[in-house]
Each structure stands twice: as C-alpha cells, then as structure tokens.
N, C-alpha and C positions, 0 to 999 in steps of 0.2 A: 507730180505724177501725171503721166499722160492720161487723157480722157479716153474712154472707150465709147464709140458711138458711130453713127453713120452706117452705110451699107456694109454688112459683114463684120461689124465690130472693129472697124479700122482705127488705128491709133490717130489721135488728133493732137498736134503740138500745142503747147501753152501759147497764148498770145502775150505779148509784152505787157507788164503791169505798169510801165511808165515809158515815156518817150523823151529822149534827150541824150545827154552824154553817158548815161548808164547802159544804153543799148549796145549789144555786141552781136556779131554774126559768126556762126560756125564757119571755119575756114574750109571745110569739106562740102557741106550741103547748103550753106548760106542761110540757115534758119536764124531768125532774129528773136532774141529774148534779152532780158536783163542779165547782168552778171549773176545776181542772186538766184535767178531762175535756173540758169545753167548749173550753178553750184548745188542747188537743191534737187534738181531732177535730171540733170544731164541734157543731152541732145536726143530727141526722139528718133532722129534718123541715123544717129551715129553712137549707139549705146556702147560700142566697143572702145570708145575713148575714155569711158569711165570717169566723167567729169564730176559726178556726184561727190560732194564733200571734199573736193580737191581743188583748193584755191589756185595752186600753181598750174594744174592741168587745164582749168578753165581759161587761164591766161594764155596758155600755149595753143589751145584749140580754137580760140575765138579772137575776134578783132573788133575794134571800134572804128576801123578804117574801111568803110563801105559806102556804096552809093545807092540811094533810093530804097524804098520798101514797097513790097506788093503783098497783099493778103490774098490767099488762095484757099477756097473752100473745097474744091475738088480738082486737085492737080492733074488727074488723069483726063479730065474732060475739057479743060480750058486751054485755049491757044497760048495764053500767057504762061501757064505752067509748062507747056511743051517748049515755048520760046526760051525760057530761062533754065530749062532742063531739070525741072523738079517733078516731073510726071509720076515718079515712083516714090516720092516722099510724102510725109504726113501733111494734111492740111494745116496751114498756119501762116505766119508772116515771114517773108524771105526778102533778102536784099537782091538787087539786080546784079551787083558785082562787088567782089572784095578785091582789095589792092595788094594783099599779101599772100604768099604761098604757105601752105601747111609745112611745118618743119619736117625734115627728112625722116626722123624717127617715127613721126606720126604717119607719114606717107607709107612707111614700111608696115605699120599696123594695118592700114587700108589694104595693102597688098596681101598681107597674111590673112585678112578677113575676106578676101576676094570681093572687095567693094571698089567701084571705080572712084578715082580722084582725078579731077581735071583742074590743073593749076590755072591761075588767072593769066590773062594775056598781057 
C-alpha cells in the first residue's frame, strides 16, 4: 500500500525491499520495485494497470531490462526528476531508461485513461 505523507498528503511509492535480479521497472513510468511489491500493491503512478494480485499483468507491465536507478524524494523540485520526466510521479526509486516498449493493448489503456506514454528510444 502506498504511504501517505509529505506536503498535501501526496502518495509516496514503496522503495524496493531488495536489490538484484528481482527488481523490475514499470514500462510506463519507470518506477522500480520488486516483482512481489508490484503484485502486492501495483504501481503507485499507474493504478489503471491493476497489477495487484495479477502475476501475468505484472509481467506485462514491468521489465527487468532497465538501466540505472535514481531515488527521488521530491520529483517536482529536483532537476533529476525533470530530466528523466518524472516530475508528476510519486517520490520513489526510478530507472533512468527501460529498453522495452509497453505492449500495444496496455498503450491503449494509457490512451483510454488520458495518461501520456512515451516509448523508449
């Protein structure tokens, strides 16, 4: 479950409980958590993917194929948050880049939810 805290009771993403091969990054927002964390509480930035308790959906929405990790406490005020385009996301750990695109059916969900999706270069 996401923590409530900070200015205005903003949502704060879970930090990874382990580091290594179990880490995964959300293909839309690049939030980094363990597989088990995504399955237990989903993605704080992308709740419309409904990853909670759905092993298959976690696998579709996340990847182990990413580069670097940055921890951001206030994405709206840090140049790093703006640089990797997470200024409107929850504070947490993010990857600098993912190497895979979100599957087309999940891109359609983003479009239906009116949330931006920027595919990797």
